[in-house]
N, C-alpha and C positions, 0 to 999 in steps of 0.2 A: 461301397463308401457312398456312393451320392445317394444310394435307395436308403441308407442309415440314418443319413444327412436331413433327407426327405422328412422320414419318418419321426424324428425328432423334434424339426419343426412343426409339424401336423400336429405332435404330441402336446408342445410348447400352446399350439393356437389353442387345441382343446381348454386346457386347463385354463389360459387366460379368458374362456368364452365364457366356461362355468365360474370363475371367480367374479366376473363382473355380474353374470345373471342371480349369483348369489348375494353380491352386493345389492342388487337393484331390489331383489327382495326383501333382504332387510331393511331397507329405506322404507318401501310400502308398508313393512311392519310396524315400524317405530311411528311411521305417520299415522296409521289407522288405530294403533294401542294410545297414543298420545292424547288426543281429546278427551277418551274414557277416562284416561289417567288424571288429566284435569278436571274432567267432572268430579271424579272420585274424591279426589283433594278436596274440591271447593265445599263437595256435599259432607266432607269430615266436617270441614271450616263449620259449616252450617250448623250441624248436629253439636259442634261443641258449642257454638252460641247460642244453641237452644237450653243445652245444660248450663250455660253460665246465666241465663237471664231467667231460666227455673229457681237457679237459686238466689236470685233477688225478689223470689214472691215473701209475702208476708206467710207467717208463722199460722194465721190462721188458714191460708188457702191450702198450705201445706197440711196440716192438720184434718181439714175435711175431708181432701182426698184421701187422707191416711182412713177416718173413720171409716168411709165407704167400706173400705176393705176389711174391717174388722170384725170376726168370728162374736157373735153372740152367745155366751154361754150363762143360765141360769144358776142362780145359788143352790146349796143344798137343801132348801126348800123352795117351794115356788111361787111366794110372795114377792121375789125379785128377780134381780138378772145381773151379773156382774161380768166386763170384757175379759175374755181369756187370752186373746192376743190382743194388745193395744198399743198404745202411743209410748207403751214405757220400755220397748223394743223387743227385738227379737233375734239378735245377731248371735246369740250363744243356741239358737233354735234353729242355726243351718247348720251345725256341724253332723256330721255323720255317726249316729249313735252306734256305739259299739258296745257289746257286754262281755264282760271278761269273768271268770270263773274267780270263784271264793280265795282259791290257794292264790290264784296270779294276782289277787288284789291285795292277798295278806304280805304277798312276799315284796311287789311294789311300797307298799307302805314301810315296810320292815327296811328296806333299800333306803327311801327316802326320810326315815327317821319318825313316823309319823305314829305316835304313840299317844293315847287319852291321857295316861297320868303324866307325860310329860307337858300336857297341853296345860293341864291343869295347875300345874307349876310354873310353868312361863306364862300362862295365860295370850298365849300365842297360836295360830294355827295358819298353815300354810293353805292358802285358798288352791293352790295348785294341785291339791290332792283334791280332785274334781271328778266323779263319775257320771256320764250319761246315764247308765243304768244299773238295775240291781243285780247282783249274780243270782242265777237260778240256785242254786246250792244252797243259799242261805237258809230258805226254809228246811233245808236236810240238816242242817246244823242241830246235833243231839243237844250239846251243852247250851242250855238258855243264856248262861251266862255268856260265853263266846260267842254266841249268835247277836247279842243285844252290842256287844262291844262292836262287831263288825259295822252292825246298821248303822249306831252312834256316829263311828268314824266317817261313814260313808256322807250321812246328811248335813251333819256338822260344818263342814266347809261352804256346803251350798246355802244354807242358813245363813250363817255368818256374815258371807259376802253379798247378799241381797241387804242384809241389815245395814251393811257398811256403806250400801249406795244410798240407802235412805238416811242416814247420820250423816254423809254428807252433803246432799240436798236439804236437810234441814239446818244445817250449818248455814250453808249459803243463802237460805230462805232469809235467816236471822240477819246477816250479814247485809243483805238488801234494803230489809225493814229499818234497819240501823243507820243507813246511808242517808246524808242531808240529801243528795240530789241523785236519783235514781235515773241511770241511761237507758235507752230504748233497748240495747241488750238485755239488762236485767228484767224491763217489763216483758219481753218477750218469754222470757224464762218463766217468769212466773206464770205467766197467761199459758204456757204449756203445762205447768203445775196443776194448775185449775181444771184442765181437760184429762191429763191423768189421774187425778182424784175424783172425777166426776162432780167438783163443785161450780155452781153457778152465782151469778151474781158476784163474781170475785170476791167471796167472801172469804178473808184473809185468817179471820177467827178460826173458822172451820179447816181451811188449810194447813194452821197452827197444827191444828187436831190432830187429824188425820196424817199428816204427815211424820209417822214416827215407827219407831221400830216394834218388833215384835219378839219378846222375851225368848232367847232362846231356848231355854228350858221348858217351855210353853209349846214352843213349835216342834221340839223331838218329840215331847208327850202324844202330841196330837198325830205325829205321825206315825208313834209306835202304836197307838190305839186305833188308829185306822186302817193300819195295814198286817196288824199283827207282828211288828217287829220285821217288815220286809216281805212278808210272806204271801201274802193275800195276792187274787189272781188280778186284781185292778193295778196292785203294783207292781207285778211282774211284768203284765203285758200292756200295761198302759201309763208307766213311770206315775202312777196316781199315789200320790203319799198322801193325799189329805181326805179323800172319800166323796170332792165336791160333784155335784150331780149337774147333769146338763139335759136339756128338754132339743136343743137344735143344734149343739155343736157336735163333734166327735167322740165317743163315749163306746163305752163296753157295758152292756146289758146285765144286770144282776141274774143269778139264775133263778134266785127265788125270789119272786116280785107278785105283788098283787093285780090283779087284772084291770084295775082300772088305773093304776100308776104305770106313767109311759119313760120314769125317767131313765137314764144311764149315767154311770159314774166318768166323770170329764177324763178323758186320755190325751196327754202330753206326749210329744217326740221325745224329749228329754226331762229327766228328774227336775232341773233346775226351772224351769217352767211351771212345774207343780208347785213349787216353792215359790216363784211369784206372784202366781194367780191366787196363792193360798193368803198372800200377805196383802193383795190388795181387795180382798175379798173382807178380811177384818177390817180392812182401813177403810171400806168405802161401804158396805152393805146396812141399811138402815138398823138390820136386829142387833148389829155390835154396836149400836153407838154408846150404850152404857158403859160398857168394855172401853170405849175411848175417851168417856169422860173420867173415868175413873183412871185411866194411865195417865191423862192430861194432870190430873191432880196430884198422882204421884210425882210426876216433872216437877211440878209448883213447889213439892213440898222437898224434895232431896236429891231430886234428877236420877234415881235409881228406880227400875221397874220393877215389881213384886210378883211374878208369875202365880204365887201361891193364892194371891187375892184377885188376880184378873182373872184368873180362869173362873172367879166365881160370876163372872158375866158371861158365861158361853152357854149358857142352857140350853139356849135355842139353836147350837151348832148341832146336836142330834135329837132324836125324838124320846132319847130317853131323859133328857133334861140333867136335872138335878144329880141323877145317878152316873149321869157323863163326866160330869165336873168332877165329881168324887173320886171317878177312876182314873183321872186324869193327875191329881194330887196325889195318889198312890205312887202312880207311874215317876212322878217327880221326886218324892221323895224316898223312894225306894232304891233308885237309881241316881241318887244324888245329881240330878242336872242341873240344878242350880249353878254349880262348880263353872260351868259353861257360859253363865250370862254375862261375865265379865271381857270374857275373852276375844282378842281384837284379832288384826290382820298382821301376819308374819311382813315385815318391811320388806317392800320390793327387794331391795340388794338383796335380800335374805333368802328370798324364794328359791327353789330349785325347777326343775325344767316338771312341766304338768305332764300328770299321767296319760292323760286322753287328748 
């Protein structure tokens, strides 16, 4: 009995010793980590202060930093350049591009109630029906009518949404100009638009002319012509809907090209980026100054843009000149593309979930 009692006391003594030891080690560990934790928290607060302070920078400082990161891509011809990724923003381009099959796309469109005849009747399109890439099978669809309809259904929401953004900005610009007192925030916004549209000397008259939409029928026609209704290598591999050339940016080299020419066809991460670059090109490049003037005249007359008239001022878009514009007119007329010119975005409350 005494031996058992002794062993029990010794066992308890050992347990107490180890408990004390563990407690001491825990205390030492806490005090060794605490300074680092405090330092970490302080550094976090400091980094937050940097973010807060940076948000107070002027628009000019922010834009100057952003402009240094911009990629520069030349226009379809060598006489000027336009910016591919610029201060218009590239939030959509951060998405992970996915390529769906033509049959999957058709099924998704059907489930979403997306039909071109319905769009023409309601004059509304759900911009949630957006894809980041064209289906590979598009060029293998034997029926030209079916291939064209699918191509239009894919590019239509992209074009209309980008136009809607411009329309919103244009409305805001005129509201600011009609104000008696312009706030510092309004001035900063206008300054941002000057930079986006490549305008110097704060020329408001030029900004009003440049900040305008491209008729949907014209954009679809050019995309169809430049990509062979979505079947071209440039469209399939580089999301290039409008055949824009580049000398310094990322692009795809044409298979048949003269030795003295070193251009590539500009490549984009997603289809929407190609639409945005196309609109910027027509709205800023000096080659399309007459196009913009004619568009401004149409605005002054009846506020409705006529793509069949505007197309006459795009001879410089292609080396075939006048012949190119005549082809675009045929595409517009034969496919009744002007039916989409007055289509608007489906109200947010009625939109369905995005496909991509």
